[in-house]
C-alpha positions in Angstrom: -11.7 7.1 17.5 -8.9 6.3 15.0 -9.7 5.9 11.2 -8.0 3.2 9.2 -7.3 3.0 5.5 -6.5 -0.5 4.4 -5.1 -1.7 1.1 -4.5 -5.2 -0.4 -2.4 -5.4 -3.5 -0.5 -8.0 -5.5 3.1 -7.0 -6.1 5.5 -9.0 -8.4 7.6 -11.0 -5.9 10.8 -10.0 -7.8 10.0 -6.3 -7.1 10.0 -6.7 -3.3 12.9 -4.2 -2.9 11.2 -1.6 -5.2 8.0 -1.9 -3.2 9.8 -1.5 0.1 11.6 1.6 -1.2 8.3 3.1 -2.4 6.7 2.5 0.9 9.7 4.0 2.8 9.5 7.1 0.7 5.7 7.5 1.1 5.6 7.0 4.9 7.1 10.4 5.9 4.7 12.2 3.4 1.7 10.6 4.9 2.9 11.2 8.4 3.7 14.9 7.6 0.1 15.2 6.4 -1.4 13.7 9.6 -1.2 9.9 9.5 -0.1 8.3 12.8 1.3 5.2 11.5 1.8 3.1 8.2 2.1 -0.6 8.3 3.3 -2.7 5.3 2.9 -6.5 5.5 4.6 -8.7 2.8 2.6 -11.8 2.5 3.8 -15.1 3.9 1.7 -18.3 4.1 -1.3 -16.5 2.4 -3.4 -19.4 1.1 -5.8 -19.4 -1.7 -9.2 -20.4 -0.3 -12.2 -21.7 -2.2 -14.7 -19.0 -1.5 -12.7 -15.8 -0.8 -9.2 -14.8 0.1 -6.7 -12.0 -0.3 -5.1 -13.8 -3.3 -8.5 -14.0 -5.0 -9.4 -10.5 -4.2 -6.4 -9.0 -6.0 -6.3 -11.7 -8.6 -2.8 -12.7 -7.7 -0.6 -14.4 -10.3 1.9 -17.1 -9.6 4.9 -14.6 -9.6 3.2 -12.2 -7.2 2.9 -11.8 -3.5 0.0 -10.3 -1.7 0.8 -7.1 0.4 -1.6 -5.9 3.1 -1.1 -2.3 4.3 -2.8 0.1 6.4 -2.6 3.7 7.5 -3.8 4.9 10.9 -5.3 8.4 11.1 -6.5 10.2 14.2 -10.0 10.5 12.7 -11.9 10.4 9.4 -11.8 14.1 9.2 -7.9 14.0 9.6 -7.8 11.3 6.9 -9.9 13.3 4.4 -7.9 16.4 4.9 -4.6 14.5 5.0 -5.2 12.4 2.0 -6.0 15.5 -0.1 -2.7 16.9 0.9 -0.8 13.7 0.3 -2.3 13.5 -3.2 -1.4 17.1 -3.9 2.1 16.8 -2.6 4.7 17.0 -5.4 6.9 14.5 -3.6 4.1 12.0 -3.9 3.3 12.5 -7.6 6.6 10.8 -8.6 5.9 8.0 -6.1 2.4 7.0 -7.4 2.5 3.5 -8.9 6.1 3.2 -10.0 6.6 1.0 -13.0 8.8 -1.3 -10.9 5.7 -2.3 -8.9 3.5 -3.2 -11.8 3.3 -6.7 -13.2 3.7 -5.4 -16.7 7.3 -4.3 -16.0 8.2 -7.2 -13.6 
């Protein structure tokens, strides 16, 4: 059975290009370390609901867009082993949370 890592984040809307570049650089690293697929979804028509919603979960600000992403792994074991390798990969250390993706620099 496949194993899925899912992420929901708020990204400053003005930084969409930087986020896309970040994801495009990260995908080959994850795949090299065992991920089968990475999917990035830039929010469109994501409404704030009264009880719970993605915008509420990430405390989205007016100038941000919700991004929903997931990584498909062959198994939890492959994910655990692969994620350790991804986090240790020197190509990824420069990738982690670039300033262009944070609200503070947006």
